[in-house]
VOVO-563306 format. One record per residue (C-alpha): chain; y, z negated, x. Coordinates in nm, 4 decimals, decimal comma. Layout:
BEGIN
[pt "A"; [Y; Z; X]]
...
END
This chain:
BEGIN
[pt "A"; [0,3181; -0,5921; -1,1903]]
[pt "A"; [0,6313; -0,5615; -0,9753]]
[pt "A"; [0,8693; -0,2800; -0,8914]]
[pt "A"; [0,7548; 0,0034; -0,6669]]
[pt "A"; [1,0314; 0,2188; -0,5183]]
[pt "A"; [0,8443; 0,5204; -0,3853]]
[pt "A"; [1,0713; 0,6940; -0,1366]]
[pt "A"; [0,9157; 0,9520; 0,0920]]
[pt "A"; [0,6156; 1,1793; 0,1288]]
[pt "A"; [0,2467; 1,1133; 0,0656]]
[pt "A"; [-0,0291; 1,3660; 0,1390]]
[pt "A"; [-0,3074; 1,4073; -0,1167]]
[pt "A"; [-0,5628; 1,3531; 0,1575]]
[pt "A"; [-0,8218; 1,6202; 0,2204]]
[pt "A"; [-1,1854; 1,5092; 0,2256]]
[pt "A"; [-1,3756; 1,6494; 0,5245]]
[pt "A"; [-1,7321; 1,7455; 0,4350]]
[pt "A"; [-2,0237; 1,8357; 0,6587]]
[pt "A"; [-2,1860; 2,1753; 0,6151]]
[pt "A"; [-2,4511; 2,0090; 0,3976]]
[pt "A"; [-2,1835; 1,8692; 0,1639]]
[pt "A"; [-2,1832; 1,5018; 0,2629]]
[pt "A"; [-1,8512; 1,3242; 0,3184]]
[pt "A"; [-1,7524; 1,2966; 0,6848]]
[pt "A"; [-1,6038; 0,9483; 0,6691]]
[pt "A"; [-1,5347; 0,9322; 1,0417]]
[pt "A"; [-1,3234; 1,2488; 1,0333]]
[pt "A"; [-1,1421; 1,1188; 0,7255]]
[pt "A"; [-1,0530; 0,7986; 0,9102]]
[pt "A"; [-0,9395; 0,9843; 1,2198]]
[pt "A"; [-0,7069; 1,2015; 1,0122]]
[pt "A"; [-0,5343; 0,8931; 0,8755]]
[pt "A"; [-0,4976; 0,7441; 1,2232]]
[pt "A"; [-0,3315; 1,0681; 1,3399]]
[pt "A"; [-0,0972; 1,0667; 1,0393]]
[pt "A"; [0,0136; 0,7052; 1,0743]]
[pt "A"; [0,3015; 0,7853; 1,3117]]
[pt "A"; [0,4320; 1,0968; 1,1342]]
[pt "A"; [0,6760; 0,9247; 0,8999]]
[pt "A"; [0,4663; 0,9477; 0,5838]]
[pt "A"; [0,5310; 0,6632; 0,3387]]
[pt "A"; [0,1682; 0,6390; 0,2306]]
[pt "A"; [-0,1462; 0,8210; 0,1253]]
[pt "A"; [-0,3030; 0,9481; -0,1940]]
[pt "A"; [-0,6814; 0,9241; -0,1843]]
[pt "A"; [-0,8844; 1,1222; -0,4390]]
[pt "A"; [-0,6251; 1,3805; -0,5345]]
[pt "A"; [-0,6934; 1,7398; -0,6340]]
[pt "A"; [-0,6724; 1,8578; -0,2732]]
[pt "A"; [-0,9368; 1,6009; -0,1811]]
[pt "A"; [-1,1934; 1,7965; -0,3882]]
[pt "A"; [-1,2281; 1,4805; -0,5935]]
[pt "A"; [-1,4225; 1,6348; -0,8858]]
[pt "A"; [-1,7059; 1,7013; -0,6378]]
[pt "A"; [-1,7304; 1,3437; -0,5049]]
[pt "A"; [-1,9608; 1,0795; -0,6516]]
[pt "A"; [-1,8241; 0,7374; -0,7432]]
[pt "A"; [-1,9799; 0,5505; -0,4529]]
[pt "A"; [-1,8155; 0,7847; -0,2009]]
[pt "A"; [-1,4851; 0,7720; -0,3891]]
[pt "A"; [-1,4691; 0,3952; -0,3510]]
[pt "A"; [-1,5661; 0,4141; 0,0158]]
[pt "A"; [-1,2844; 0,6647; 0,0775]]
[pt "A"; [-1,0329; 0,4271; -0,0826]]
[pt "A"; [-1,1663; 0,1359; 0,1220]]
[pt "A"; [-1,1508; 0,3368; 0,4433]]
[pt "A"; [-0,7980; 0,4596; 0,3736]]
[pt "A"; [-0,6789; 0,1039; 0,3163]]
[pt "A"; [-0,8438; -0,0007; 0,6416]]
[pt "A"; [-0,7086; 0,2842; 0,8556]]
[pt "A"; [-0,3562; 0,3071; 0,7139]]
[pt "A"; [-0,0797; 0,1521; 0,9208]]
[pt "A"; [0,0909; -0,1581; 0,7796]]
[pt "A"; [0,3458; -0,0794; 0,5115]]
[pt "A"; [0,1854; 0,2443; 0,3953]]
[pt "A"; [0,1407; 0,2792; 0,0188]]
[pt "A"; [-0,2221; 0,3366; -0,0839]]
[pt "A"; [-0,2467; 0,5392; -0,4052]]
[pt "A"; [-0,5821; 0,6373; -0,5564]]
[pt "A"; [-0,6552; 0,9145; -0,8047]]
[pt "A"; [-0,8620; 0,7495; -1,0776]]
[pt "A"; [-0,8133; 0,9664; -1,3849]]
[pt "A"; [-1,1317; 1,0647; -1,5690]]
[pt "A"; [-1,1768; 1,2061; -1,9157]]
[pt "A"; [-1,2523; 0,8856; -2,1045]]
[pt "A"; [-1,0334; 0,5778; -2,1218]]
[pt "A"; [-1,3150; 0,3377; -2,0374]]
[pt "A"; [-1,4292; 0,5378; -1,7334]]
[pt "A"; [-1,0741; 0,5614; -1,6040]]
[pt "A"; [-1,0202; 0,1878; -1,6423]]
[pt "A"; [-1,3448; 0,1098; -1,4605]]
[pt "A"; [-1,2713; 0,3438; -1,1683]]
[pt "A"; [-0,9159; 0,2092; -1,1445]]
[pt "A"; [-1,0448; -0,1464; -1,1233]]
[pt "A"; [-1,2939; -0,0527; -0,8541]]
[pt "A"; [-1,0272; 0,1347; -0,6576]]
[pt "A"; [-0,8000; -0,1684; -0,6763]]
[pt "A"; [-1,0782; -0,3907; -0,5437]]
[pt "A"; [-1,1192; -0,1427; -0,2544]]
[pt "A"; [-0,7535; -0,1662; -0,1560]]
[pt "A"; [-0,5566; 0,0759; -0,3738]]
[pt "A"; [-0,2080; -0,0549; -0,4553]]
[pt "A"; [-0,1448; 0,1882; -0,7405]]
[pt "A"; [-0,3392; 0,4562; -0,9270]]
[pt "A"; [-0,2578; 0,8179; -1,0099]]
[pt "A"; [-0,4084; 0,8984; -1,3489]]
[pt "A"; [-0,4697; 1,2558; -1,4583]]
[pt "A"; [-0,3819; 1,3627; -1,8114]]
[pt "A"; [-0,7120; 1,3919; -2,0042]]
[pt "A"; [-0,7590; 1,7533; -2,1054]]
[pt "A"; [-1,1170; 1,8551; -2,1891]]
[pt "A"; [-1,0405; 1,8426; -2,5635]]
[pt "A"; [-0,6957; 1,9794; -2,4945]]
[pt "A"; [-0,6153; 2,0826; -2,8523]]
[pt "A"; [-0,6402; 1,7159; -2,9546]]
[pt "A"; [-0,4482; 1,5844; -2,6524]]
[pt "A"; [-0,0987; 1,5854; -2,7977]]
[pt "A"; [0,1701; 1,3229; -2,7501]]
[pt "A"; [0,0010; 1,0559; -2,9607]]
[pt "A"; [-0,3303; 1,0868; -2,7744]]
[pt "A"; [-0,1668; 1,0891; -2,4302]]
[pt "A"; [0,0550; 0,7906; -2,5121]]
[pt "A"; [-0,2421; 0,5946; -2,6459]]
[pt "A"; [-0,4546; 0,6829; -2,3425]]
[pt "A"; [-0,2017; 0,5914; -2,0742]]
[pt "A"; [-0,0985; 0,2769; -2,2603]]
[pt "A"; [-0,4602; 0,1602; -2,2826]]
[pt "A"; [-0,5247; 0,2314; -1,9144]]
[pt "A"; [-0,2028; 0,0586; -1,8087]]
[pt "A"; [-0,2774; -0,2429; -2,0258]]
[pt "A"; [-0,6136; -0,2912; -1,8570]]
[pt "A"; [-0,5328; -0,1868; -1,5005]]
[pt "A"; [-0,4901; -0,4583; -1,2350]]
[pt "A"; [-0,2551; -0,2270; -1,0422]]
[pt "A"; [0,0410; -0,0113; -1,1508]]
[pt "A"; [-0,0378; 0,3440; -1,2580]]
[pt "A"; [0,1396; 0,6780; -1,2382]]
[pt "A"; [0,0915; 0,9781; -1,4658]]
[pt "A"; [-0,0481; 1,2898; -1,2980]]
[pt "A"; [0,0830; 1,6094; -1,4590]]
[pt "A"; [-0,0916; 1,9120; -1,3056]]
[pt "A"; [-0,0755; 2,1920; -1,5588]]
[pt "A"; [-0,2588; 2,4530; -1,3527]]
[pt "A"; [-0,5795; 2,2478; -1,3692]]
[pt "A"; [-0,5492; 2,0720; -1,7054]]
[pt "A"; [-0,3550; 2,3368; -1,9015]]
[pt "A"; [-0,1613; 2,0461; -2,0506]]
[pt "A"; [0,2039; 1,9734; -1,9804]]
[pt "A"; [0,2822; 1,6197; -2,0931]]
[pt "A"; [0,6054; 1,6201; -2,2903]]
[pt "A"; [0,9337; 1,4580; -2,1846]]
[pt "A"; [0,9260; 1,2510; -2,5046]]
[pt "A"; [0,5819; 1,1098; -2,4194]]
[pt "A"; [0,6790; 1,0375; -2,0585]]
[pt "A"; [0,9983; 0,8659; -2,1730]]
[pt "A"; [0,8008; 0,6312; -2,3978]]
[pt "A"; [0,5394; 0,5632; -2,1330]]
[pt "A"; [0,8057; 0,4933; -1,8694]]
[pt "A"; [0,9011; 0,1816; -2,0644]]
[pt "A"; [0,5569; 0,0278; -2,0026]]
[pt "A"; [0,5851; -0,2350; -1,7275]]
[pt "A"; [0,2646; -0,1144; -1,5588]]
[pt "A"; [0,3451; 0,2605; -1,5639]]
[pt "A"; [0,5703; 0,3112; -1,2643]]
[pt "A"; [0,6033; 0,6874; -1,2257]]
[pt "A"; [0,4720; 1,0380; -1,2552]]
[pt "A"; [0,3639; 1,3073; -1,0138]]
[pt "A"; [0,4706; 1,6401; -1,1617]]
[pt "A"; [0,2873; 1,9268; -0,9937]]
[pt "A"; [0,4240; 2,2050; -1,2123]]
[pt "A"; [0,6778; 2,3104; -0,9498]]
[pt "A"; [0,9213; 2,3658; -1,2367]]
[pt "A"; [1,2667; 2,2312; -1,1540]]
[pt "A"; [1,3927; 2,2842; -1,5087]]
[pt "A"; [1,0944; 2,0809; -1,6251]]
[pt "A"; [1,1820; 1,8003; -1,3845]]
[pt "A"; [1,5362; 1,7918; -1,5200]]
[pt "A"; [1,3900; 1,7824; -1,8693]]
[pt "A"; [1,2008; 1,4663; -1,7795]]
[pt "A"; [1,5061; 1,3154; -1,6095]]
[pt "A"; [1,7236; 1,3651; -1,9167]]
[pt "A"; [1,4657; 1,2352; -2,1653]]
[pt "A"; [1,5585; 0,8698; -2,1238]]
[pt "A"; [1,3249; 0,7491; -1,8484]]
[pt "A"; [1,3281; 0,3859; -1,7449]]
[pt "A"; [1,5705; 0,3583; -1,4488]]
[pt "A"; [1,2937; 0,2251; -1,2221]]
[pt "A"; [1,0491; 0,5055; -1,3067]]
[pt "A"; [0,9424; 0,7068; -0,9993]]
[pt "A"; [0,9551; 1,0758; -1,0906]]
[pt "A"; [0,7805; 1,2490; -0,8010]]
[pt "A"; [0,7413; 1,6151; -0,7167]]
[pt "A"; [0,3848; 1,7340; -0,6580]]
[pt "A"; [0,4297; 2,0437; -0,4462]]
[pt "A"; [0,6202; 2,1280; -0,1300]]
[pt "A"; [0,7352; 2,4515; -0,2948]]
[pt "A"; [0,9779; 2,2459; -0,5030]]
[pt "A"; [1,0692; 1,9865; -0,2389]]
[pt "A"; [1,4238; 2,0849; -0,1416]]
[pt "A"; [1,5384; 2,1680; -0,4974]]
[pt "A"; [1,3848; 1,8400; -0,6160]]
[pt "A"; [1,5816; 1,6456; -0,3554]]
[pt "A"; [1,8978; 1,8167; -0,4794]]
[pt "A"; [1,8474; 1,6799; -0,8318]]
[pt "A"; [1,7738; 1,3273; -0,7159]]
[pt "A"; [1,3949; 1,3108; -0,6695]]
[pt "A"; [1,3093; 1,0644; -0,3910]]
[pt "A"; [0,9312; 1,0891; -0,3567]]
[pt "A"; [0,6664; 1,3573; -0,3228]]
[pt "A"; [0,2916; 1,4000; -0,3056]]
[pt "A"; [0,2288; 1,7366; -0,1416]]
[pt "A"; [-0,0734; 1,9154; -0,0006]]
[pt "A"; [0,1306; 2,0605; 0,2846]]
[pt "A"; [0,1715; 1,7097; 0,4264]]
[pt "A"; [-0,1954; 1,7157; 0,5298]]
[pt "A"; [-0,1337; 1,9798; 0,7954]]
[pt "A"; [0,2455; 1,9591; 0,8459]]
[pt "A"; [0,3370; 1,5956; 0,7736]]
[pt "A"; [0,6313; 1,5762; 1,0128]]
[pt "A"; [0,7947; 1,8877; 0,8720]]
[pt "A"; [0,7588; 1,7632; 0,5134]]
[pt "A"; [0,9138; 1,4293; 0,6076]]
[pt "A"; [1,1888; 1,5951; 0,8098]]
[pt "A"; [1,3144; 1,7973; 0,5129]]
[pt "A"; [1,3927; 1,4707; 0,3342]]
[pt "A"; [1,5290; 1,3035; 0,6475]]
[pt "A"; [1,7712; 1,5890; 0,7140]]
[pt "A"; [1,8753; 1,5983; 0,3503]]
[pt "A"; [1,9371; 1,2231; 0,3511]]
[pt "A"; [2,1576; 1,2624; 0,6605]]
[pt "A"; [2,3688; 1,5228; 0,4839]]
[pt "A"; [2,2328; 1,8034; 0,7028]]
[pt "A"; [2,1735; 2,0274; 0,4032]]
[pt "A"; [2,1745; 2,3573; 0,5904]]
[pt "A"; [1,9106; 2,2369; 0,8358]]
[pt "A"; [1,7004; 2,0834; 0,5574]]
[pt "A"; [1,7112; 2,4059; 0,3566]]
[pt "A"; [1,6216; 2,6163; 0,6610]]
[pt "A"; [1,3166; 2,4007; 0,7381]]
[pt "A"; [1,2102; 2,4052; 0,3725]]
[pt "A"; [1,2312; 2,7852; 0,3667]]
[pt "A"; [1,0348; 2,8106; 0,6908]]
[pt "A"; [0,7548; 2,5997; 0,5473]]
[pt "A"; [0,7516; 2,7614; 0,2040]]
[pt "A"; [0,5103; 3,0463; 0,2929]]
[pt "A"; [0,2645; 2,7975; 0,4432]]
[pt "A"; [0,2602; 2,5982; 0,1220]]
[pt "A"; [0,2273; 2,9102; -0,0916]]
[pt "A"; [-0,0848; 2,9999; 0,1065]]
[pt "A"; [-0,2584; 2,6635; 0,1208]]
[pt "A"; [-0,1841; 2,5452; -0,2337]]
[pt "A"; [-0,1756; 2,8728; -0,4216]]
[pt "A"; [-0,3226; 3,1918; -0,2865]]
[pt "A"; [-0,6181; 3,0598; -0,0829]]
[pt "A"; [-0,6289; 2,6944; -0,1903]]
[pt "A"; [-0,8170; 2,4005; -0,0419]]
[pt "A"; [-1,0316; 2,5997; 0,2068]]
[pt "A"; [-0,7083; 2,7386; 0,3548]]
[pt "A"; [-0,5524; 2,3929; 0,3667]]
[pt "A"; [-0,8562; 2,2666; 0,5554]]
[pt "A"; [-0,8368; 2,5534; 0,8043]]
[pt "A"; [-0,4653; 2,4886; 0,8573]]
[pt "A"; [-0,5520; 2,1251; 0,9285]]
[pt "A"; [-0,8123; 2,2362; 1,1833]]
[pt "A"; [-0,5513; 2,4558; 1,3523]]
[pt "A"; [-0,2880; 2,1815; 1,3668]]
[pt "A"; [-0,4756; 1,8874; 1,5140]]
[pt "A"; [-0,6470; 1,7397; 1,2104]]
[pt "A"; [-1,0072; 1,7679; 1,0922]]
[pt "A"; [-1,0485; 1,9780; 0,7798]]
[pt "A"; [-1,4235; 1,9989; 0,7703]]
[pt "A"; [-1,6073; 2,2312; 0,5340]]
[pt "A"; [-1,5086; 2,2920; 0,1727]]
[pt "A"; [-1,7688; 2,1650; -0,0715]]
[pt "A"; [-1,9740; 2,4058; -0,2820]]
[pt "A"; [-1,8955; 2,5803; -0,5110]]
[pt "A"; [-1,5758; 2,6351; -0,3106]]
[pt "A"; [-1,6366; 2,9097; -0,0577]]
[pt "A"; [-1,5359; 2,8985; 0,3096]]
[pt "A"; [-1,2675; 3,1399; 0,4213]]
[pt "A"; [-1,3617; 3,4839; 0,5450]]
[pt "A"; [-1,2562; 3,5830; 0,8957]]
[pt "A"; [-0,9796; 3,7931; 0,7452]]
[pt "A"; [-0,8535; 3,4977; 0,5441]]
[pt "A"; [-0,8660; 3,2694; 0,8468]]
[pt "A"; [-0,6496; 3,5224; 1,0279]]
[pt "A"; [-0,4044; 3,5255; 0,7376]]
[pt "A"; [-0,3672; 3,1471; 0,7550]]
[pt "A"; [-0,3188; 3,1512; 1,1311]]
[pt "A"; [-0,0600; 3,4276; 1,1048]]
[pt "A"; [0,1387; 3,2312; 0,8492]]
[pt "A"; [0,1266; 2,9190; 1,0680]]
[pt "A"; [0,2536; 3,1215; 1,3656]]
[pt "A"; [0,5406; 3,2668; 1,1617]]
[pt "A"; [0,6307; 2,9160; 1,0463]]
[pt "A"; [0,6489; 2,8125; 1,4143]]
[pt "A"; [0,3998; 2,5279; 1,3739]]
[pt "A"; [0,1113; 2,6922; 1,5639]]
END
């Protein structure tokens, strides 16, 4: 399907919702327009930070279509299409491709996690890749799935011509090195999935990232890599450390509602979180704003 060299930062785009829970497509489009000149290399639609499990299929496809329409030329459009069954994943991937996705991020199936060992994961990703009209990447996000796909399985899957990479959201640098030393295909894009691991990941040779923080602080996320690439390691490390508490808040402690509030504070449109996620309390909103001030972005 062709070689994709993913170099740079993609945000897992937030999905603005109205108070009633409907998708605010106009706000979603405006966010992309504002991000187009920030140095991001592309966009992930329908990631975990987009509250994707709460979105129906019709709206998912419209979000992909709108992202492809609003993205500036040259931006990579990645769509999260992983569902629990192979057939459902293949169907959603095909529909996302028709809507403009250039590659698909596919979550490790996990509902029957005790049966989802190496053989099951290899069979699943192979079947999806065989039937997908666009290249796919593995999505390893242990905190949601409680499955950590093994280096041996990833090494085998990396040999498939239509499996071009993996987003590892564990934040575990030792784990990343474990994947790197397992015999990956040289063209396989091993990407970090959290800004908390960004600078250390760059130090071990990772070139691409999908990170929630890039929704509210895209320029800073990009700049860490730019500075590192220029050999300005001290400056890159200092910026990474300055942004670390923001990421810890919006991806860990307070989650998506905090990420959306940070976006509201920093010139983007977060919208409401979708039920059953709760909006932030006033105290929590103050915590987010205080962290943004200390990070010198607000």
